C-alpha positions in Angstrom: -7.1 -7.7 24.9 -8.4 -11.2 25.1 -11.8 -10.1 23.8 -10.1 -8.4 20.8 -8.1 -11.5 19.9 -11.2 -13.6 20.2 -13.1 -11.2 17.9 -10.3 -11.2 15.4 -10.1 -15.0 15.4 -13.9 -15.3 15.0 -13.9 -12.8 12.1 -11.0 -14.5 10.3 -12.6 -17.9 10.7 -16.3 -17.0 10.2 -15.8 -15.0 6.9 -14.4 -17.8 4.8 -17.0 -20.2 6.2 -19.9 -17.8 5.4 -18.4 -17.2 2.0 -18.3 -21.0 1.3 -21.9 -21.4 2.5 -23.1 -18.6 0.3 -21.2 -20.1 -2.7 -22.8 -23.5 -2.1 -26.3 -22.0 -1.8 -25.9 -19.8 -4.8 -24.8 -22.6 -7.1 -27.4 -25.0 -5.7 -24.7 -27.4 -4.5 -26.5 -28.1 -1.2 -29.2 -30.0 -3.2 -26.6 -32.1 -5.1 -24.6 -32.8 -1.9 -27.9 -33.9 -0.2 -28.6 -36.3 -3.0 -25.1 -37.7 -2.7 -25.4 -38.2 1.1 -28.8 -39.9 0.6 -27.4 -42.3 -2.0 -24.4 -43.2 0.1 -26.5 -43.9 3.2 -29.2 -45.7 1.3 -26.6 -47.8 -0.5 -24.9 -48.7 2.8 -28.2 -49.5 4.4 -29.3 -51.7 1.4 -26.1 -53.7 1.5 -26.4 -54.4 5.2 -30.1 -55.4 4.7 -29.2 -58.0 2.0 -26.0 -59.1 3.7 -26.5 -59.4 7.4 -22.9 -60.1 8.3 -21.7 -56.9 6.7 -20.8 -54.1 9.3 -22.4 -50.8 8.6 -19.0 -48.9 8.5 -17.7 -51.3 5.9 -20.9 -51.0 3.9 -20.6 -47.2 4.1 -17.1 -47.3 2.8 -18.2 -49.7 0.0 -21.1 -47.3 -0.9 -18.7 -44.3 -1.2 -16.2 -46.2 -3.3 -19.0 -47.6 -5.6 -20.7 -44.2 -6.0 -17.5 -42.5 -7.1 -16.8 -45.5 -9.4 -13.3 -45.9 -7.9 -13.8 -49.6 -7.2 -10.9 -50.6 -4.9 -12.3 -54.2 -4.8 -11.6 -54.7 -1.1 -15.3 -55.1 -0.4 -17.8 -56.5 -2.8 -21.4 -57.7 -2.5 -22.0 -61.5 -2.6 -25.8 -61.6 -2.8 -28.1 -60.6 -5.8 -29.7 -57.8 -3.8 -26.3 -56.4 -2.8 -25.2 -56.4 -6.4 -28.4 -54.7 -7.6 -27.7 -52.0 -5.0 -24.2 -51.7 -6.4 -25.5 -51.3 -10.0 -27.9 -48.5 -8.9 -25.1 -46.7 -7.1 -22.8 -46.9 -10.1 -25.4 -45.4 -12.5 -26.5 -42.7 -10.2 -23.0 -42.0 -9.2 -21.9 -41.2 -12.7 -24.8 -38.8 -13.2 -24.8 -37.0 -9.8 -21.0 -36.7 -9.5 -20.8 -35.6 -13.1 -23.3 -32.8 -12.3 -21.4 -31.9 -9.2 -18.0 -31.6 -10.8 -19.5 -29.9 -13.9 -21.0 -27.2 -11.6 -17.7 -26.6 -9.8 -15.8 -26.5 -13.1 -18.4 -24.1 -14.6 -18.0 -21.7 -11.7 -14.2 -21.5 -12.1 -14.5 -21.1 -15.9 -17.1 -18.4 -15.5 -14.9 -16.6 -13.0 -12.0 -16.8 -15.4 -14.1 -15.5 -18.3 -15.3 -12.6 -16.1 -11.7 -11.6 -15.4 -10.7 -11.9 -19.0 -13.7 -9.6 -20.0 -12.8 -7.0 -17.4 -15.7 -7.7 -15.0 -13.5 -8.6 -11.9 -12.7 -6.5 -8.9 -9.1 -6.1 -7.5 -9.5 -4.2 -4.3 -7.1 -6.6 -2.6 -4.1 -5.3 -4.7 -1.6 -3.1 -2.8 1.2 -0.9 -4.0 0.4 -1.7 -7.7 0.5 0.3 -10.9 -2.7 1.3 -12.7 -2.6 2.0 -16.5 -5.5 4.0 -17.7 -6.5 3.6 -21.4 -5.3 1.1 -24.0 -3.6 1.9 -27.3 -0.3 1.3 -29.1 1.4 3.7 -26.5 0.1 1.7 -23.6 1.2 -1.6 -25.1 4.8 -0.2 -25.3 4.6 1.1 -21.8 3.5 -2.4 -20.6 6.3 -4.1 -22.5 8.9 -1.7 -21.1 7.6 -2.3 -17.5 7.8 -6.0 -17.9 11.3 -5.8 -19.4 12.5 -4.0 -16.2 13.4 -6.3 -13.3 11.6 -4.1 -10.8 8.2 -4.5 -12.5 8.6 -7.8 -14.3 6.3 -9.5 -11.8 4.6 -6.4 -10.3 0.8 -6.4 -10.3 -0.6 -4.0 -12.9 -4.2 -3.0 -13.3 -5.5 -1.9 -16.7 -8.6 0.2 -16.9 -9.8 0.5 -20.5 -13.0 0.5 -22.5 -12.2 -2.5 -24.7 -13.9 -5.8 -25.1 -11.4 -8.2 -23.5 -8.0 -8.4 -21.9 -5.6 -7.3 -24.7 -2.5 -9.4 -23.7 -1.7 -12.7 -22.1 -0.2 -11.5 -18.8 -1.0 -13.3 -15.6 -0.1 -10.3 -13.5 -2.1 -7.9 -15.6 -5.6 -7.3 -14.0 -8.1 -6.0 -16.5 -11.1 -3.7 -15.6 -13.4 -2.9 -18.5 -14.9 0.6 -18.6 -14.2 4.3 -18.7 -12.2 6.1 -16.0 -15.1 6.5 -13.6 -15.0 6.2 -9.8 -16.6 2.8 -9.9 -14.0 1.3 -12.3 -11.1 2.9 -10.6 -12.2 1.4 -7.3 -12.4 -2.0 -8.9 -8.8 -1.5 -10.0 -7.8 -0.8 -6.4 -7.1 2.9 -6.7 -7.2 3.5 -2.9 -4.1 1.3 -2.5 -2.3 1.9 -5.8 1.2 3.3 -5.8 1.3 4.8 -9.3 -1.3 5.8 -11.9 -0.5 6.4 -15.6 -3.1 8.3 -17.6 -2.5 7.8 -21.3 -4.1 10.2 -23.8 -7.2 8.9 -25.6 -6.1 8.8 -29.3 -9.7 8.6 -30.5 -10.3 12.2 -29.5 -8.9 15.4 -30.9 -6.3 17.3 -28.9 -8.5 19.7 -26.8 -11.0 16.9 -25.9 -8.2 14.5 -25.2 -6.5 16.8 -22.7 -9.8 17.8 -21.1 -10.5 14.1 -20.5 -7.1 13.6 -19.0 -7.5 16.5 -16.6 -11.0 15.2 -15.5 -9.7 11.7 -15.0 -6.8 13.0 -13.0 -9.2 14.9 -10.7 -11.1 11.7 -10.1 -7.9 9.8 -9.3 -6.7 12.4 -6.9 -10.0 12.6 -5.1 -9.9 8.8 -4.5 -6.3 8.6 -3.5 -4.5 11.9 -3.0 -1.2 10.1 -2.2 -0.9 8.2 -5.4 1.9 9.2 -7.8 0.2 10.3 -11.0 1.8 10.5 -14.5 -0.3 12.2 -17.2 0.2 12.3 -20.9 -1.0 15.5 -22.6 -1.3 16.5 -26.3 -0.7 20.2 -25.8 1.7 22.2 -23.5 -1.1 24.8 -23.0 -2.8 22.4 -20.6 0.1 21.6 -18.4 -0.9 24.2 -15.8 -4.4 22.6 -15.5 -2.8 19.3 -14.8 -0.5 20.9 -12.2 -3.5 22.4 -10.4 -5.2 19.0 -10.5 -2.3 17.5 -8.6 -0.3 15.6 -11.3 3.2 14.6 -10.2 4.6 14.2 -13.7 3.3 15.6 -16.9 4.5 14.4 -20.3 3.6 16.3 -23.4 4.0 13.9 -26.3 4.1 16.3 -29.2 6.5 18.6 -27.4 8.8 15.8 -26.4 8.9 14.3 -29.9 9.5 17.8 -31.5 12.5 18.4 -29.2 14.0 15.1 -29.9 13.7 15.6 -33.7 15.1 19.1 -33.6 18.1 18.0 -31.4 18.7 15.0 -33.7 18.7 17.4 -36.7 21.7 19.3 -35.4 23.3 16.5 -33.4 23.0 13.3 -35.4 22.5 10.1 -33.3 20.9 11.7 -30.3 17.5 10.0 -30.9 19.3 6.6 -30.9 20.9 7.3 -27.6 17.7 8.5 -26.0 15.8 5.4 -27.3 18.3 3.1 -25.7 18.3 4.9 -22.4 14.5 5.2 -22.1 13.8 1.6 -23.0 14.3 -1.2 -20.5 14.2 -3.7 -23.4 17.6 -2.9 -24.9 20.9 -1.4 -23.8 21.6 0.7 -20.7 18.8 2.3 -18.7 18.2 5.7 -17.3 17.0 5.2 -13.8 16.9 6.9 -10.3 18.7 5.5 -7.3 18.9 6.6 -3.7 22.2 8.2 -2.5 24.3 5.5 -0.8 24.6 6.2 2.9 28.4 6.4 2.8 28.2 9.1 0.1 25.7 11.4 1.8 27.2 14.8 2.4 29.9 14.3 -0.3 30.5 16.4 -3.4 28.8 15.5 -6.6 32.2 14.9 -8.2 33.1 12.3 -5.5 29.7 10.6 -5.9 30.1 10.6 -9.7 33.6 8.9 -9.5 32.5 6.4 -6.8 29.4 5.3 -8.7 31.4 4.9 -12.0 34.2 3.1 -10.4 32.3 0.7 -8.1 29.0 0.2 -9.9 29.5 1.2 -13.5 26.9 4.0 -13.2 27.1 7.5 -14.7 25.4 10.1 -12.5 23.7 12.8 -14.6 21.4 14.7 -12.3 20.2 15.2 -8.8 16.5 15.0 -7.7 16.5 17.1 -4.5 14.1 15.7 -2.0 13.2 19.0 -0.5 12.3 20.6 -3.9 9.7 17.9 -4.8 9.4 15.4 -7.6 9.2 18.1 -10.4 12.6 19.6 -9.6 15.9 18.3 -11.1 19.5 19.6 -11.2 21.1 18.3 -14.4 24.9 18.1 -14.6 25.4 20.0 -11.3 28.8 21.6 -10.5 31.3 19.2 -9.1 31.4 20.8 -5.6 27.6 20.5 -5.2 26.9 18.6 -1.9 24.7 15.6 -2.4 22.3 15.1 0.6 21.3 11.7 1.9 17.6 12.1 1.1 18.2 13.1 -2.5 17.9 10.8 -5.5 20.4 10.4 -8.3 19.5 10.1 -12.0 22.0 7.6 -13.4 22.8 5.6 -16.5 23.0 2.0 -15.5 24.0 -1.2 -17.2 21.4 -3.2 -15.3 22.2 -2.7 -11.6 19.4 -1.0 -9.7 21.0 -0.1 -6.4 24.3 1.5 -5.4 25.3 0.4 -1.9 
């Protein structure tokens, strides 16, 4: 046990030290630091040479203050030789320290630019969302996620073949490239909670859905436990996505057609759906766990309790045992709600029902 703790301690301490040493060597900072040390020691030695009564520690302090051009004034040379040493330190200090700080600043700027251009790696993310592909649909998805309190500050990785990070969002981590294994790994696919595959609008329907299915297979091979949501163009390809392991499949054309046909006969339905499905305005359509005190009660009792105490309207049950794809909409009032089920509710903003 003691050996294991010692190994863990050494690992946790050694890794940052080795990383720092590698950084200093890669950026040639060891050479600049060596020049700075030589100037400080030489300046202190020169001051003590020209001014015999000056202790070396005081001279060392004066040399550092002079080299950095801080100039506290607590120690100053009195002889001509000491002042010449001070002039040399001042001029060299401006140049050497300028190069040192410029190198450090350049490293951070380069790192920032690499991230903005999608060249970073985010394997340290955990439980995050990955958005695959960028278009007008993805932009709206991101806006809706940020409008929801549950995802307002959540880490989201975007994998897309575009030139630069498309929006100014500190919690959006951009990975530039196609949906290959390498780029998904850079987005932290192994530890992601949810992956959203948006259809590629630059392709025609058949190729778009084929690309979505192949991308889904790659995602599932890297992280079989991730919750995958796939957008398709044609309902004919739903079965292929189901075989590939998709948890939720959304057929855009089919969904839009059904909304339009329903709105044609029942005017105003599209307005209601738009409000319920958007976190940016109005009430929200969400899922909540069954409160412990309501487990085993009838759906009618649960409905009344949620409306009375939380202002929520229960619309459906997501049975745990039947899987994510099963839903019981508007169940009979005497249906027993189990503790491990989830409820689909309309909420005015509250996210939990205790």
